[in-house]
Backbone bond lengths (Angstrom), bond angles and torsions (degrees), N, CA, C in turn:
res aa  C-N    CA-C-N  psi(-1)  N-CA   C-N-CA  omega(-1)  CA-C   N-CA-C  phi
1 M - - - 1.471 - - 1.531 112.00 -
2 K 1.367 116.90 -22.54 1.475 119.67 178.99 1.515 110.81 -54.55
3 E 1.353 114.65 -50.69 1.462 119.46 -174.44 1.526 110.95 -62.89
4 E 1.331 116.23 -40.99 1.466 119.46 -179.37 1.528 110.77 -65.31
5 Y 1.335 116.01 -41.91 1.466 120.71 179.46 1.523 110.89 -63.08
6 L 1.329 117.15 -47.47 1.460 120.52 -176.58 1.524 111.29 -69.52
7 D 1.321 117.09 -34.27 1.468 119.34 177.06 1.520 110.82 -67.70
8 L 1.333 117.05 -42.36 1.457 120.27 178.25 1.527 110.63 -64.82
9 L 1.330 116.69 -42.93 1.462 119.45 179.98 1.522 110.87 -62.04
10 K 1.314 117.43 -39.41 1.465 121.65 177.06 1.528 110.78 -57.78
11 R 1.307 116.42 -41.77 1.467 120.38 -178.96 1.526 111.65 -72.64
12 V 1.337 116.49 -31.38 1.459 119.90 178.25 1.522 110.77 -74.23
13 L 1.330 116.74 -44.59 1.464 120.52 -178.94 1.529 112.25 -61.77
14 T 1.332 116.66 -33.37 1.463 120.67 178.23 1.523 112.84 -87.03
15 H 1.340 116.00 -6.24 1.463 122.45 -178.46 1.530 111.40 62.55
16 S 1.328 117.14 26.52 1.464 119.75 -177.74 1.520 112.39 -73.75
17 L 1.330 117.04 -16.80 1.469 119.55 176.75 1.520 111.82 -75.60
18 W 1.324 116.13 -16.43 1.458 121.87 179.88 1.533 108.10 -130.83
19 P 1.335 117.48 79.30 1.469 120.14 -173.72 1.525 112.11 -51.23
20 E 1.321 114.84 131.07 1.459 121.35 -179.20 1.531 108.80 -95.63
21 N 1.310 115.77 114.06 1.459 120.37 -176.93 1.518 112.14 -97.05
22 F 1.342 115.08 21.70 1.459 120.31 177.26 1.528 108.52 -132.06
23 S 1.311 116.45 152.29 1.463 120.70 175.72 1.519 108.66 -139.40
24 Y 1.337 115.48 155.46 1.457 120.92 179.99 1.523 111.15 -65.15
25 V 1.328 115.39 141.60 1.462 120.65 164.64 1.520 105.90 -88.41
26 K 1.332 116.62 114.55 1.459 121.56 -172.63 1.525 111.14 -97.31
27 K 1.317 114.08 161.19 1.457 120.00 175.57 1.527 110.20 -67.53
28 K 1.325 115.47 153.25 1.456 121.81 -179.54 1.524 109.71 -105.35
29 P 1.349 117.51 153.65 1.465 119.43 174.73 1.520 111.77 -55.70
30 K 1.318 115.50 146.55 1.456 120.35 179.76 1.525 110.32 -66.48
31 G 1.317 115.28 158.16 1.465 118.01 175.68 1.506 114.62 143.38
32 S 1.318 117.35 -20.56 1.467 119.60 -179.98 1.516 109.31 -131.93
33 L 1.323 115.85 159.19 1.457 121.12 178.64 1.525 110.11 -64.18
34 R 1.320 115.24 -37.45 1.464 119.65 179.47 1.539 110.65 -62.39
35 S 1.341 116.83 -43.11 1.458 120.64 177.99 1.522 111.05 -63.43
36 F 1.329 116.44 -38.75 1.462 120.84 -179.76 1.524 111.01 -59.12
37 F 1.340 116.32 -49.58 1.466 119.76 -177.80 1.538 111.37 -70.58
38 R 1.334 116.70 -35.46 1.467 120.21 176.77 1.523 109.79 -61.07
39 N 1.335 116.28 -48.74 1.459 120.73 -178.09 1.519 111.68 -66.71
40 L 1.324 116.83 -37.11 1.458 120.92 177.73 1.523 110.46 -62.60
41 F 1.323 116.25 -44.64 1.463 121.11 -179.90 1.531 110.33 -63.02
42 L 1.330 117.25 -44.05 1.461 120.71 -179.87 1.527 111.23 -65.88
43 S 1.333 116.67 -36.88 1.471 120.58 177.99 1.524 110.87 -64.86
44 L 1.322 116.69 -41.05 1.463 120.33 178.63 1.526 111.32 -63.69
45 L 1.332 116.35 -39.44 1.463 120.04 176.65 1.532 111.07 -63.27
46 E 1.347 115.68 -44.47 1.462 120.60 -178.00 1.525 111.41 -61.40
47 K 1.331 116.51 -40.66 1.465 120.31 -179.63 1.522 112.05 -62.98
48 R 1.323 115.63 -24.52 1.464 120.66 -179.51 1.530 112.18 -99.56
49 G 1.324 115.58 7.99 1.458 119.59 176.09 1.508 114.69 83.43
50 F 1.337 117.68 19.85 1.456 121.23 -179.98 1.527 110.32 -113.92
51 A 1.322 115.31 160.03 1.461 121.69 172.54 1.515 107.94 -134.78
52 L 1.319 116.78 146.57 1.466 121.99 177.18 1.521 108.32 -96.76
53 V 1.323 116.30 127.92 1.457 120.54 178.77 1.522 109.19 -125.32
54 R 1.324 115.32 160.00 1.468 120.44 174.54 1.514 109.13 -120.20
55 K 1.323 115.44 149.20 1.453 120.67 179.12 1.520 109.29 -83.21
56 N 1.337 115.41 132.68 1.456 121.33 179.99 1.516 110.28 -106.20
57 A 1.309 114.46 168.34 1.458 119.52 171.09 1.523 108.43 -67.31
58 I 1.330 116.83 159.28 1.465 120.55 177.96 1.520 108.74 -57.27
59 Q 1.329 117.12 128.48 1.452 121.15 -175.20 1.521 111.82 -80.18
60 S 1.313 115.00 145.65 1.455 120.33 169.81 1.520 107.95 -84.21
61 V 1.344 117.42 -176.77 1.458 120.07 178.88 1.519 110.79 -71.15
62 D 1.344 118.14 -19.98 1.460 121.13 -172.37 1.522 114.25 -56.23
63 P 1.355 119.93 -43.36 1.467 117.73 178.86 1.525 113.29 -58.78
64 F 1.339 116.62 -33.61 1.458 119.47 178.29 1.530 110.88 -77.55
65 N 1.320 116.39 -34.57 1.456 120.56 -178.10 1.523 111.04 -65.49
66 E 1.319 116.98 -41.71 1.458 121.32 -174.76 1.522 112.97 -113.30
67 G 1.316 117.94 5.65 1.451 120.06 174.75 1.510 113.96 62.77
68 R 1.311 116.79 52.51 1.463 121.02 179.73 1.529 109.17 -98.91
69 G 1.312 116.42 127.90 1.454 120.78 178.71 1.516 112.60 96.75
70 W 1.326 114.98 163.99 1.471 122.51 179.28 1.516 108.45 -105.38
71 P 1.318 117.85 107.56 1.469 120.31 -177.27 1.521 112.05 -71.44
72 L 1.308 114.87 154.57 1.461 120.45 179.07 1.522 111.74 -77.08
73 F 1.338 117.26 -37.78 1.458 120.11 -169.27 1.522 114.32 -120.50
74 A 1.296 119.54 -21.41 1.460 121.83 -176.14 1.528 111.38 -63.55
75 E 1.329 115.38 152.83 1.469 119.93 177.53 1.521 112.48 -82.33
76 T 1.331 117.04 -12.55 1.453 120.36 177.17 1.519 110.18 -143.14
77 M 1.328 114.78 152.43 1.468 120.44 175.45 1.528 111.00 -112.89
78 V 1.350 118.28 9.44 1.461 118.84 -171.85 1.527 113.76 -81.45
79 G 1.330 118.96 -17.67 1.453 120.14 176.26 1.521 114.29 83.09
80 F 1.339 115.14 171.91 1.463 121.69 -174.52 1.526 112.54 -63.52
81 K 1.323 116.99 -44.20 1.463 119.40 -173.00 1.520 111.79 -63.40
82 R 1.332 116.87 -41.05 1.460 118.85 -178.94 1.532 111.54 -76.15
83 L 1.329 117.18 -29.59 1.466 118.84 172.24 1.533 110.50 -69.08
84 D 1.331 117.37 -40.36 1.468 120.56 175.79 1.525 110.44 -61.06
85 N 1.326 116.59 -35.88 1.468 120.20 178.44 1.528 110.99 -65.14
86 I 1.337 117.01 -41.13 1.465 120.26 175.85 1.525 109.77 -58.50
87 K 1.306 116.60 -46.12 1.472 121.46 -179.98 1.525 110.54 -62.02
88 Y 1.310 117.49 -44.07 1.467 121.30 179.03 1.527 110.56 -59.12
89 C 1.340 116.28 -48.79 1.458 120.36 -178.14 1.528 111.42 -61.65
90 I 1.328 117.02 -44.67 1.468 120.05 -179.19 1.528 111.07 -65.13
91 E 1.317 117.33 -41.49 1.464 119.32 179.52 1.527 111.44 -65.31
92 E 1.342 116.83 -35.82 1.461 119.95 175.18 1.528 111.09 -66.54
93 I 1.321 116.29 -40.78 1.466 121.55 177.93 1.529 110.54 -60.99
94 L 1.320 116.70 -45.80 1.459 120.64 -179.50 1.533 111.29 -68.66
95 R 1.319 115.93 -40.21 1.473 120.24 -178.93 1.525 111.06 -63.20
96 N 1.332 116.00 -37.75 1.463 120.45 -176.35 1.532 113.04 -99.75
97 D 1.333 115.77 5.60 1.462 122.03 177.11 1.529 112.02 53.77
98 I 1.325 115.48 48.43 1.463 121.45 177.61 1.529 107.81 -79.90
99 P 1.320 118.56 122.96 1.468 119.98 -174.46 1.520 113.13 -75.91
100 G 1.329 115.53 148.44 1.461 120.28 172.80 1.510 114.47 128.97
101 D 1.328 113.73 161.00 1.459 122.43 178.81 1.526 110.66 -83.55
102 F 1.336 115.04 179.63 1.462 122.84 176.58 1.528 108.81 -114.95
103 I 1.337 116.24 147.42 1.470 119.74 175.51 1.516 110.25 -146.21
104 E 1.315 115.46 146.52 1.458 122.08 165.37 1.520 107.36 -122.43
105 T 1.325 116.01 132.67 1.459 121.39 177.06 1.521 107.86 -107.91
106 G 1.325 115.09 105.48 1.457 122.12 -173.52 1.514 108.69 100.80
107 V 1.342 117.27 93.42 1.473 119.66 -165.82 1.531 114.23 -113.08
108 W 1.332 117.72 -10.71 1.461 122.09 -175.63 1.531 109.36 52.44
109 R 1.322 119.21 -117.04 1.467 121.33 -178.76 1.526 113.15 -88.72
110 G 1.317 116.68 1.31 1.456 120.80 172.81 1.508 116.05 96.51
111 G 1.330 118.87 1.12 1.457 121.26 -171.61 1.513 115.57 -56.70
112 A 1.335 117.58 -43.07 1.465 120.06 -178.02 1.525 111.21 -66.94
113 T 1.336 117.03 -40.03 1.465 119.46 178.76 1.529 111.29 -72.65
114 I 1.316 117.42 -32.79 1.460 120.55 173.44 1.529 109.64 -60.06
115 Y 1.331 115.65 -41.53 1.467 119.78 179.38 1.529 110.90 -66.59
116 M 1.343 117.39 -39.56 1.469 120.50 175.83 1.532 110.36 -56.40
117 K 1.325 115.52 -48.40 1.458 120.46 -178.15 1.526 111.42 -64.95
118 A 1.325 116.44 -38.18 1.466 120.23 178.89 1.521 111.07 -63.39
119 I 1.326 117.26 -39.14 1.460 121.01 179.08 1.528 109.62 -64.94
120 L 1.328 116.97 -44.15 1.466 119.94 177.59 1.527 111.05 -59.37
121 N 1.329 116.24 -44.94 1.468 119.00 179.83 1.527 111.40 -64.78
122 A 1.340 115.95 -38.88 1.460 119.59 -179.31 1.527 111.22 -61.76
123 Y 1.330 116.31 -32.88 1.465 121.49 178.45 1.531 112.11 -93.88
124 D 1.332 116.04 6.75 1.463 122.38 178.83 1.525 111.99 56.33
125 I 1.340 115.49 43.77 1.459 122.09 177.23 1.526 107.73 -98.39
126 R 1.329 116.59 119.25 1.465 121.18 -175.04 1.527 113.35 -117.95
127 N 1.327 117.69 5.17 1.468 119.77 -174.73 1.528 112.85 -113.93
128 R 1.328 117.28 20.00 1.465 121.58 175.57 1.527 108.73 -126.23
129 V 1.315 114.65 144.69 1.463 121.27 -179.92 1.522 109.74 -103.00
130 V 1.312 116.26 141.03 1.462 122.35 168.88 1.533 107.12 -99.97
131 W 1.329 116.40 115.90 1.460 122.80 179.30 1.522 109.33 -94.28
132 V 1.312 115.80 131.11 1.471 123.50 -175.81 1.528 106.74 -115.75
133 A 1.327 116.79 100.35 1.466 121.38 -172.35 1.522 110.60 -110.89
134 D 1.331 115.19 125.00 1.462 120.28 -178.46 1.526 107.77 -166.02
135 S 1.336 115.63 157.19 1.466 118.56 170.64 1.513 110.20 -72.52
136 F 1.351 115.59 -27.05 1.458 123.58 -172.12 1.540 110.42 59.44
137 E 1.329 114.67 23.15 1.463 122.09 177.53 1.529 111.06 -137.90
138 G 1.332 117.06 18.43 1.449 119.92 -177.07 1.517 111.85 89.08
139 L 1.337 116.62 -161.17 1.456 121.65 -177.31 1.519 111.23 -94.93
140 P 1.338 116.47 154.59 1.463 118.92 178.08 1.520 111.75 -71.44
141 K 1.312 115.31 152.40 1.455 120.46 173.32 1.519 108.68 -66.69
142 P 1.324 118.78 136.92 1.465 120.66 -176.80 1.524 112.82 -56.57
143 N 1.314 114.43 145.97 1.457 122.94 174.68 1.539 107.53 -115.53
144 P 1.338 117.43 78.92 1.469 119.81 -171.48 1.519 114.52 -66.24
145 E 1.317 117.41 -21.33 1.466 118.73 177.67 1.529 110.79 -67.64
146 K 1.324 116.57 -40.62 1.455 120.69 179.52 1.523 111.87 -88.84
147 Y 1.334 116.03 -35.19 1.462 121.11 -177.93 1.530 108.91 -128.11
148 P 1.324 118.31 81.14 1.471 120.78 -177.16 1.529 113.47 -60.68
149 E 1.333 116.77 -22.21 1.469 119.70 179.02 1.525 112.32 -63.57
150 D 1.337 116.94 -22.43 1.466 121.00 -178.03 1.532 113.14 -93.18
151 K 1.309 117.40 3.19 1.469 120.23 -178.00 1.527 110.54 -57.51
152 G 1.318 115.90 128.74 1.458 121.26 177.97 1.511 115.28 82.07
153 D 1.329 117.70 -0.70 1.465 119.30 -179.31 1.537 110.12 -65.01
154 Q 1.330 115.64 140.61 1.460 121.41 -173.61 1.531 113.85 -110.39
155 H 1.324 118.00 4.18 1.464 118.95 -175.61 1.532 112.86 -57.39
156 Y 1.313 117.13 -33.94 1.470 120.13 -176.56 1.525 112.24 -65.13
157 L 1.333 117.06 -17.84 1.466 121.21 -179.93 1.529 112.29 -83.16
158 W 1.315 117.41 -14.74 1.461 120.27 -170.84 1.527 110.04 -85.94
159 D 1.310 115.05 102.81 1.468 120.36 -177.80 1.524 112.40 -66.75
160 E 1.347 116.64 -19.93 1.466 119.04 178.14 1.527 111.65 -63.73
161 L 1.338 116.93 -19.46 1.460 120.68 179.61 1.526 112.67 -88.46
162 K 1.320 117.09 -4.84 1.459 121.42 -178.72 1.531 109.52 -92.15
163 V 1.330 114.98 99.63 1.460 121.04 -179.26 1.526 107.73 -119.92
164 S 1.312 116.60 126.01 1.464 120.66 -172.46 1.527 111.99 -71.12
165 L 1.325 115.23 157.96 1.466 121.82 175.09 1.521 110.26 -59.17
166 E 1.319 116.71 -40.41 1.473 120.68 -179.41 1.529 110.83 -62.06
167 T 1.333 116.73 -38.74 1.459 120.15 178.95 1.517 111.15 -65.59
168 V 1.322 116.91 -43.93 1.463 120.21 -179.29 1.526 110.49 -66.15
169 K 1.326 117.16 -43.43 1.475 119.48 176.05 1.530 110.23 -59.45
170 G 1.325 116.44 -41.09 1.456 120.55 178.60 1.517 112.35 -61.91
171 N 1.339 116.45 -35.59 1.465 119.89 177.57 1.525 110.90 -67.04
172 F 1.334 118.01 -40.00 1.465 120.19 174.37 1.526 110.81 -61.37
173 E 1.325 116.07 -43.74 1.466 119.84 -178.92 1.519 111.61 -64.03
174 K 1.323 115.68 -35.61 1.461 120.51 -179.16 1.527 111.52 -58.51
175 Y 1.332 115.68 -33.92 1.469 120.55 179.71 1.519 112.23 -98.15
176 K 1.355 116.35 10.39 1.468 122.16 179.53 1.532 111.13 56.70
177 L 1.334 115.30 43.23 1.460 120.87 -177.19 1.529 112.77 -122.86
178 L 1.326 116.95 11.66 1.462 120.25 178.94 1.524 109.11 -95.35
179 D 1.341 115.56 114.58 1.463 120.26 176.68 1.527 108.25 -148.30
180 D 1.327 116.31 -169.03 1.464 120.90 -174.86 1.521 112.89 -68.96
181 N 1.321 118.79 -12.59 1.455 121.81 177.88 1.525 112.74 -93.99
182 V 1.315 116.54 13.77 1.471 122.43 169.77 1.517 106.31 -117.90
183 K 1.326 115.99 120.57 1.463 120.28 -177.18 1.522 109.71 -127.30
184 F 1.325 115.40 142.61 1.454 121.84 -173.55 1.527 110.83 -111.53
185 L 1.334 115.45 138.48 1.459 122.96 175.63 1.523 107.27 -118.95
186 K 1.326 116.95 103.53 1.458 122.00 -174.41 1.532 110.42 -100.10
187 G 1.324 115.44 126.28 1.451 120.60 176.51 1.524 111.17 138.97
188 W 1.329 116.09 175.19 1.464 120.31 176.98 1.524 108.72 -65.84
189 F 1.308 117.13 143.41 1.458 121.14 -175.40 1.528 112.25 -58.26
190 K 1.316 116.83 -35.44 1.473 119.86 -179.21 1.531 111.17 -62.72
191 D 1.343 116.46 -23.75 1.468 121.11 -178.88 1.523 113.01 -95.42
192 T 1.333 117.22 -34.98 1.469 120.03 -171.50 1.524 113.95 -96.43
193 L 1.337 117.94 -34.30 1.462 119.03 -170.29 1.528 114.56 -77.95
194 P 1.342 119.90 -37.13 1.470 117.94 -177.55 1.524 113.66 -57.95
195 D 1.322 117.97 -36.16 1.471 121.27 -177.23 1.526 112.62 -111.05
196 A 1.321 117.03 17.54 1.467 119.58 179.55 1.530 109.83 -61.75
197 P 1.331 117.44 139.06 1.472 120.91 -176.14 1.528 112.37 -78.32
198 I 1.313 116.12 53.28 1.464 122.75 -179.21 1.522 107.85 -108.09
199 E 1.315 117.60 121.17 1.463 120.67 -179.69 1.517 112.06 -83.88
200 K 1.324 116.13 -45.74 1.455 119.72 -174.46 1.521 109.44 -151.26
201 L 1.347 116.08 145.28 1.458 122.42 178.88 1.529 109.90 -123.31
202 S 1.319 115.05 150.19 1.468 119.64 170.22 1.525 110.91 -117.56
203 L 1.329 116.58 -16.57 1.467 121.10 178.01 1.518 109.01 -138.82
204 L 1.321 115.30 122.51 1.465 122.92 177.72 1.510 108.13 -121.51
205 R 1.332 115.90 111.31 1.465 120.36 178.69 1.530 108.33 -111.21
206 V 1.339 115.98 118.67 1.456 122.57 -173.36 1.527 109.46 -107.98
207 D 1.320 115.22 119.20 1.473 120.83 178.48 1.530 107.69 -133.54
208 G 1.329 115.13 68.61 1.454 120.61 -174.44 1.511 115.00 -105.69
209 D 1.327 117.71 -7.10 1.462 125.32 175.18 1.526 114.22 69.06
210 I 1.330 118.05 -48.11 1.462 120.53 -171.28 1.535 110.84 -112.58
211 Y 1.320 116.20 170.88 1.462 122.49 -176.97 1.527 110.77 -59.68
212 E 1.332 116.64 -51.22 1.462 120.68 -174.99 1.515 111.71 -57.81
213 S 1.325 118.01 -51.95 1.462 121.61 -176.62 1.520 111.64 -65.19
214 T 1.330 116.20 -39.09 1.460 120.36 178.77 1.523 110.89 -64.85
215 M 1.329 116.42 -46.12 1.462 120.54 -179.27 1.526 111.49 -67.28
216 D 1.324 117.30 -38.23 1.467 120.20 177.27 1.529 110.64 -59.14
217 A 1.329 116.37 -43.21 1.467 120.69 -179.24 1.526 110.99 -65.99
218 L 1.319 117.27 -46.19 1.459 120.31 -178.37 1.523 111.46 -66.12
219 N 1.320 116.89 -44.64 1.465 120.20 -179.04 1.528 112.10 -58.98
220 S 1.319 116.31 -42.76 1.463 120.41 -174.78 1.524 113.37 -82.75
221 L 1.334 117.62 -31.55 1.459 119.43 -167.29 1.523 115.30 -112.67
222 Y 1.334 118.37 -27.96 1.465 118.48 -178.03 1.522 111.96 -59.25
223 P 1.340 119.89 -39.54 1.469 119.05 177.97 1.526 113.62 -61.45
224 K 1.324 117.97 -20.96 1.466 121.64 179.43 1.528 112.33 -88.54
225 L 1.334 117.26 -4.13 1.461 121.10 -177.12 1.522 109.97 -80.08
226 S 1.333 115.72 127.25 1.459 121.12 -179.59 1.524 111.31 -67.55
227 I 1.334 115.54 150.90 1.453 120.40 170.00 1.531 107.60 -60.72
228 G 1.321 115.77 131.57 1.462 120.37 -175.51 1.509 113.37 95.02
229 G 1.342 116.68 -9.36 1.459 121.01 175.70 1.522 111.38 -81.29
230 F 1.326 115.23 176.56 1.451 120.63 -173.42 1.530 111.68 -123.78
231 V 1.330 114.50 145.56 1.459 123.07 170.10 1.522 107.76 -113.05
232 I 1.323 116.28 129.57 1.464 121.60 175.83 1.527 107.65 -117.63
233 I 1.320 116.52 129.50 1.463 122.25 176.69 1.518 107.97 -112.57
234 D 1.326 116.45 120.02 1.466 120.23 -173.24 1.526 112.96 -85.35
235 D 1.330 117.72 -21.81 1.474 120.16 -168.26 1.516 112.73 -117.00
236 F 1.325 117.40 41.62 1.461 120.17 -175.51 1.525 112.24 -76.68
237 L 1.316 115.74 12.59 1.462 121.55 170.92 1.526 110.37 -94.09
238 N 1.334 117.11 -31.01 1.462 122.06 179.57 1.519 109.58 -75.58
239 Q 1.333 116.81 123.41 1.452 119.61 -173.88 1.519 112.58 -62.01
240 S 1.330 116.90 -35.77 1.460 118.77 179.57 1.522 110.96 -65.11
241 C 1.323 117.25 -37.23 1.457 121.19 176.21 1.526 110.48 -67.44
242 V 1.313 116.71 -44.46 1.470 121.16 177.44 1.521 110.28 -56.94
243 N 1.328 116.55 -45.27 1.464 120.48 -179.51 1.522 111.66 -61.41
244 A 1.340 116.36 -41.14 1.460 119.80 179.45 1.530 110.87 -62.83
245 V 1.331 116.01 -45.58 1.468 120.17 -179.43 1.529 110.68 -62.31
246 M 1.317 116.28 -46.79 1.456 119.47 -176.95 1.526 111.56 -69.31
247 D 1.324 117.11 -36.11 1.468 120.03 176.82 1.524 110.66 -63.91
248 Y 1.334 116.71 -42.38 1.472 120.44 -179.86 1.529 110.02 -65.78
249 R 1.310 116.32 -45.82 1.471 119.80 -179.58 1.528 111.26 -61.03
250 K 1.323 115.99 -40.64 1.464 119.67 179.48 1.526 110.94 -66.43
251 Q 1.330 116.76 -42.79 1.462 121.17 -177.99 1.525 111.61 -60.69
252 Y 1.351 116.62 -36.32 1.456 120.19 -175.33 1.531 112.39 -110.27
253 D 1.314 115.71 16.76 1.470 122.08 174.89 1.528 111.50 52.53
254 I 1.313 115.98 49.37 1.462 121.97 177.11 1.521 108.00 -90.64
255 T 1.311 116.36 117.53 1.466 120.78 -176.06 1.529 112.57 -116.86
256 D 1.319 118.23 7.08 1.464 120.89 178.07 1.521 110.30 -58.24
257 E 1.316 115.64 140.61 1.469 121.25 -175.68 1.530 111.17 -62.74
258 I 1.334 116.25 130.25 1.462 122.44 173.17 1.525 108.12 -85.54
259 I 1.321 115.72 121.01 1.465 121.69 -175.74 1.521 109.33 -108.00
260 K 1.302 116.15 131.64 1.469 122.01 -179.33 1.521 110.35 -77.20
261 I 1.337 116.02 136.48 1.468 122.00 175.75 1.525 109.74 -98.40
262 D 1.315 115.56 -54.07 1.461 121.77 178.38 1.516 107.50 -152.91
263 W 1.312 118.03 -151.65 1.458 121.88 -173.44 1.520 113.56 -67.02
264 T 1.337 118.53 -17.85 1.462 120.88 -177.16 1.520 114.09 -136.25
265 G 1.320 119.58 -20.98 1.456 122.33 -176.15 1.525 112.82 -95.17
266 V 1.338 116.03 141.42 1.461 122.26 173.82 1.525 108.66 -137.85
267 F 1.348 116.03 166.26 1.459 119.00 174.93 1.520 109.01 -155.58
268 W 1.344 114.76 163.81 1.451 119.94 170.64 1.524 109.99 -147.70
269 K 1.320 114.79 160.31 1.458 122.33 177.81 1.525 108.64 -100.40
270 K 1.318 117.54 129.83 1.459 121.86 -179.28 1.523 108.84 -76.70
271 T 1.332 116.28 122.50 1.467 120.03 -176.57 1.523 113.22 -114.04
272 K 1.322 117.47 -8.51 1.474 118.40 179.08 1.514 110.93 -154.84
């Protein structure tokens, strides 16, 4: 029954059982008069509790399989392949008794961490914590003086990425997965992760989009990752994220093979 439960939950978290034929109309990067008025109009709608969406063609399974697009209602946008990767990593960790908790840095609506917790419950594992780390206010404004790779990045403008702590907790409760082994770290990663009360990790999932957030997560948490544990990078399509990962690996002479999950996700197993 474990497999059936986890497969069904995967389909529910991605909302693939109820295909969404609408997508958000997002703000555009600054630079043109047209973008200015578009963003102004969207901001006015947001202040009044509205969102502008466009109707799409009927979706195939592919958007759910590879997590393409920002869904209106789903708890996760990562898709089947990246959820299957989480399951694979956790099952390997449990099979090989790799010590440590699980964490995701950058959780959006919480779907990936909800799935982590569901897998632990399915295997009746009660001695590991799932850490849910996010600002719960979207992404930080770029700091190009310190991180020139993030210059011009627009993620901080996207209100669709701003999901409150209360909403994420509510999503855990909805699936009856909120208990004392789910812990939340609220704030910018540079403030919360260095002193987070985490002793050891076996799974580190990084979804920070930009150089700064990715590097903050790796700097603070990779040293706590057990040998045999896994690192998952969700944004290996964003060049600033790629640069952060490669810079960190080079600095600490990490040569473990980077394995592709889908069009944007990668992972590796820590061997030394």
